[in-house]
C-alpha positions as CSV (number, residue, x, y, z in Angstrom):
1,X,-76.3,274.9,246.2
2,X,-72.9,276.1,245.1
3,X,-71.6,272.5,244.8
4,X,-74.8,271.5,242.9
5,X,-74.2,274.0,240.1
6,X,-71.0,272.5,238.7
7,X,-72.5,269.0,239.0
8,X,-75.6,270.2,237.1
9,X,-73.4,271.8,234.5
10,X,-71.5,268.6,234.1
11,X,-74.7,266.6,233.7
12,X,-76.0,269.0,231.1
13,X,-72.7,268.7,229.2
14,X,-72.8,264.9,229.2
15,X,-76.5,264.9,228.3
16,X,-75.9,267.2,225.4
17,X,-73.0,265.1,224.1
18,X,-75.3,262.1,223.9
19,X,-77.2,263.7,221.0
20,X,-74.3,265.0,218.9
21,X,-70.7,264.1,218.4
22,X,-68.6,267.2,217.5
23,X,-65.4,265.2,217.8
24,X,-66.3,262.5,215.3
25,X,-64.5,262.9,212.0
26,X,-66.0,262.8,208.6
27,X,-64.9,259.3,207.8
28,X,-66.2,257.7,210.9
29,X,-69.5,259.7,210.6
30,X,-70.0,258.6,207.0
31,X,-69.3,255.0,208.1
32,X,-71.9,255.3,210.8
33,X,-74.4,256.6,208.3
34,X,-73.6,253.8,205.8
35,X,-73.9,251.1,208.5
36,X,-77.4,252.3,209.3
37,X,-78.6,251.4,205.8
38,X,-81.4,254.0,205.9
39,X,-83.4,254.3,202.7
40,X,-86.5,256.2,203.8
41,X,-86.2,259.3,206.0
42,X,-87.3,262.8,206.6
43,X,-85.5,265.9,208.0
44,X,-85.6,269.7,208.0
45,X,-82.7,271.8,206.8
46,X,-82.2,275.3,208.3
47,X,-79.8,278.0,207.1
48,X,-78.9,281.2,208.9
49,X,-79.7,284.3,206.9
50,X,-77.3,284.8,204.0
51,X,-77.1,286.1,200.5
52,X,-77.9,282.6,199.1
53,X,-80.5,282.3,196.4
54,X,-83.6,280.7,197.8
55,X,-82.9,281.5,201.5
56,X,-86.3,283.1,201.7
57,X,-87.8,279.6,201.3
58,X,-85.9,278.1,204.3
59,X,-86.3,275.9,206.2
60,X,-86.7,273.1,203.7
61,X,-88.4,269.9,204.6
62,X,-86.8,266.9,202.8
63,X,-88.1,263.4,202.4
64,X,-85.9,260.7,200.8
65,X,-87.9,257.6,199.8
66,X,-86.4,254.1,199.4
67,X,-87.0,254.3,195.6
68,X,-84.6,257.3,195.5
69,X,-87.4,259.9,195.1
70,X,-86.7,263.1,196.9
71,X,-89.4,265.5,197.9
72,X,-88.7,269.0,199.2
73,X,-91.1,271.5,200.6
74,X,-90.4,275.1,201.7
75,X,-91.4,276.7,205.0
76,X,-94.9,277.3,203.7
77,X,-95.4,273.6,202.7
78,X,-95.1,274.3,199.0
79,X,-93.5,271.4,197.1
80,X,-90.4,272.5,195.2
81,X,-90.3,271.8,191.5
82,X,-87.4,269.8,190.1
83,X,-85.7,273.0,188.9
84,X,-86.1,274.6,192.4
85,X,-84.8,271.5,194.1
86,X,-81.5,272.0,192.3
87,X,-80.8,275.0,194.6
88,X,-80.8,272.6,197.6
89,X,-79.5,269.4,196.1
90,X,-76.4,269.5,198.3
91,X,-78.7,268.7,201.2
92,X,-80.4,265.6,199.8
93,X,-80.0,262.8,200.1
94,X,-77.7,262.6,203.1
95,X,-74.7,261.3,201.1
96,X,-74.8,264.6,199.1
97,X,-74.6,266.4,202.4
98,X,-71.5,264.4,203.3
99,X,-70.0,265.3,200.0
100,X,-70.7,269.0,200.5
101,X,-69.2,268.9,204.0
102,X,-66.1,267.1,202.6
103,X,-65.7,269.8,200.0
104,X,-66.0,272.5,202.6
105,X,-63.5,270.9,204.9
106,X,-61.0,270.6,201.9
107,X,-61.5,274.1,200.5
108,X,-62.8,276.5,203.1
109,X,-60.7,278.7,205.4
110,X,-62.6,277.5,208.5
111,X,-65.2,274.7,209.0
112,X,-66.9,273.3,212.1
113,X,-69.1,270.2,211.9
114,X,-71.1,268.4,214.5
115,X,-72.4,264.9,213.6
116,X,-75.5,263.1,214.8
117,X,-74.5,260.6,217.5
118,X,-76.9,257.9,216.4
119,X,-76.7,258.0,212.6
120,X,-73.6,260.1,211.9
121,X,-75.1,262.6,209.5
122,X,-73.8,266.2,209.7
123,X,-76.3,267.9,212.1
124,X,-74.6,271.3,212.4
125,X,-72.2,272.7,209.8
126,X,-70.8,276.2,209.7
127,X,-67.8,277.9,208.4
128,X,-66.1,280.7,206.5
129,X,-64.9,280.2,203.0
130,X,-62.4,283.0,202.8
131,X,-60.3,284.7,205.5
132,X,-61.5,288.2,205.7
133,X,-64.1,287.8,202.9
134,X,-67.5,289.4,203.3
135,X,-70.8,287.5,203.3
136,X,-69.2,284.1,202.6
137,X,-69.9,282.6,206.0
138,X,-72.5,279.9,206.4
139,X,-74.4,278.2,209.3
140,X,-76.7,275.3,208.5
141,X,-78.3,272.7,210.7
142,X,-80.6,269.7,210.5
143,X,-83.6,269.1,212.8
144,X,-86.5,266.6,213.1
145,X,-84.6,263.7,211.5
146,X,-87.0,260.7,211.3
147,X,-86.5,257.2,210.0
148,X,-89.7,256.2,208.1
149,X,-91.0,252.8,207.4
């Protein structure tokens, strides 16, 4: 049994790495996303508790349609108005998310990003904007990504 534990741990690590690629860089992740040519998709954005305005509405369900229409609904299923959507426009569509992550990488003190293995979008992104600053850390993640017809 003692020999089986390291093997099981290795299998778990390999299996986990099949769903996300933490070592992929932003450029190759964005290229993977662009190559997929996805125009209609849905996903959920989660954000760890923070002082951000609108955090009480998280998680946010986002649907991007092929005509460019973006629909967002809060955790209660209430559709966000256009004004409310502006609080979350860094998350949709996915190219906006890449831009936000790029900004964070270029400007924050510390950033960690994990990219989806299949489509390349940032699936987990966290960081700290200022060394020693209070309440400036963030931790966001994407779940339930679906390509729609």
